N, C-alpha and C positions, 0 to 999 in steps of 0.2 A: 609812630606814637612814642612819646618820651616815657621812660621807666625810671625806677629808683636808681638804676645803674648809670643813668645819664645825668643825674644831679651833680653839679660841680661844687656849689657853695650855697649856704643859707646863712644869712647874717642878720642880727638885730642890734641896732645901736640905740641905746636909751640915753637921751640928753638929760643931764641933771641940772636943776635950777641953780643960777648963780646965787652965792650966799655972801652976806656982808661980813660974817665972822671969818676968822682966819684959820679955824679948825680944819684939819685935813680929813676928808672922808675915809681914806684908807686907814689912817691912824685910829679913827673912831671905830671902824669896823674891826680892826685887830683888838682894840681894847674890849669891845663888847663880845666878840667871838674869836678867842685865841685859836691858833691853827689846830690845836688838839681837839677842838669842838667842831671843826668844819668837816662834816661827813659828806663829801662830794663824790658819789659813787661813779659818775661818768668821768671823773678826773682822778683815777686811782693813783697815777704817778704824777702827783701835783708838783709843779714847779712854781715857786713863789719868788718873785724878784721885787725888791724895793730899791728903786733907783732914783738918785737925785740928779736930774739933768740940770743944765744951766738954766736958771730962772724957772725951774719947773718943780712942782710938788711931787711927792712920791707916787708911784703907780704900782698897783698889785697885779701881777700876771699869773693866772692859773691855766694850766694846760693838761691835756690828756689825749689819748688816742683819738684823732679826728676832730678835736675840739679845742678851742682856746677862749679864754675870757680875760678881759682887761678892765680893770676898775681904776678910775682916776677921779679927780674932783670935777671933771667936765662931763664924763660919760661912762657908761657901762656898755661894753661891746662883747657880744658872744658870736663866734664864727664856727660853723661846722663845715668841714670840707674833706672830701675823700683824698685830696692830694697831700694832706698833712702826713708827715712821716710817722709810722708806727714802729717804735723802737724794738719791741720784742718780736722776733720772727714768728713765734708760735701764735701770735695774735693776728697776724696778717689775714689768715683765712677765717678766723673766728669773728673778727669785728667787721661789721658793715656800718660805717658812720651814720647812714640814713635808714637803718633798720628801725622798726617801731620801738623795740625794746630799748635800744641805745638812745633814741630821741626822748623817750619818756624819762630815762635817767637824767639826761641833760636838762629836761624841763624841770625836774625836781630840784636840781642844783641851782638853776637859774632863778626859779621862784623863791628859793630860800634866800638867795643873795638880794634879789630885788625887793623882797618883803623886809629884809633887814635894813636896806637903804631907805625905804619908805618910812620905817620906824625911826631911824636915826635922824632923818631930815624932817620928820613930823609933817608929811604931806600925804595927800590922798591918791595922787596919780602921777604918772610920768609920761612924757611924750617920747615916742620912739619911731624909728624908721626900719623897715625890713627890706631885705634884698635876697632874691632867689634867682639862681641861674642854672639852666640845663643846656647841654650841648650834645649833639650826636651826628654821626656820619649818615648821609642819605645817598641814595643811588642816582639822584638827579638834582639838577639845579632848580630850586623852587623860585618861581617868579610870581609876584602878586599883582600883575598888570590888570587882571580881570576885574579888579575893584573899581577901575576908572573908566569913564565913558569916552567915546571917540572925541567929543568936544574937548575933554581934558587933554588928550594927547595932541589934538590939533594945535593947541596953544603952545606946545613945546616942540613943534616941528623943527625949529632951528637947532635943537640938540640931537644930532644924529645918533641913533642906536641907544637912546635913553630907555631904561626900564627900572622898575621898582624892585629893589632887593630886600626890602624890609617894610614892616608896618608897625605903627605905634598907636595904642588906644588908651584912653584914661577912663576909668569906670569906678563906681562904688560897689563894694562886695562885702556884705556882712559875714563875719566868721564867728560863730557862737555869740558871745557878748561883745566882741570887738568889732567896731565899725571902722573899716579901713578904706582909704582912697588909694586906688591902685593905678599903676602905669605899666602896661605890658608891651613888650616889643618882641617881634619875631624877625629874624634876619637869616639869610642864607648866603653863604659864600664858599666857593670851592667845595661844593657838595657837603658842607657842614651846616647843620641847622642849629641855631642858637635861640633860646627863649629866655627872656628876662622879665621878672616882675619886681617892681619896687613899690613900696607902699608906706603910708603914714598911718600910725595908730596910737591910741592912748591906752596905757596899761594901768589898770586900777586894782588888779589882783592877779592870782595865778593864771598862767597861760599854758596852753598845751602845744608845745613846739611840734610834736609828732602830727597833731591834727593840722597845724598850719602848713607843714611841709606837704602832707597828703593833699590838702585843699589846693595849694598852689600848683601842684603837679596836675590835678584834675582840671583846674581852670585853664592852665596853659595848653593842655591836650585838647580840651573842648574848643578853645580858640584856634588852635592849629588845624583841627579837623575842618572847621568852618572856613578858615582862610585858604586852605589847600583844596577846598571843594571835595572833601572826603565824607560829607554827610550821607 
């Protein structure tokens, strides 16, 4: 079974609507909320970079232990991952990126920024995509051949030694007030089991990232138990 320690990354990408005006969202955000007013508890060591790339508008980058957030005219992307470097050694043992407390702090920061963007753009909702990945070592190679009938395999006789090392399913799964369309994939290679959930959702107000991560972990574990015949 996957656990919190097996989570590698959780990401939400919010696509921002194209605008006819030439005002830059990052500049508008800074005008309305100067850095001195941004109280982002999950990003205590905030790094802000305004960069002017070739033919590109400024981008604001905020980062903290285990989390990064990128805001541009095109999208808002938040990524949480345990592989991100934690600069202060004393925090390495204290901080667990996917602990409930840390995820709630990140939720508060994300909700403040997305609510600010909704207000600046004067719109009611934003389209978003989510990505969740877990990976762990297992003591055997998992194969999902049992899902298919003999007739299925007979049609592939010419492919000697063929077996299924992964399975993908698409399903609808409501989460609180968020209706999401999910795609889940389990795969096993060299005794490492990987589970991925990607989803589409519409954000109309505050979201609970801690609940989303917990829910994704439960869903992928439930799916894994059924797929591996562990019911």
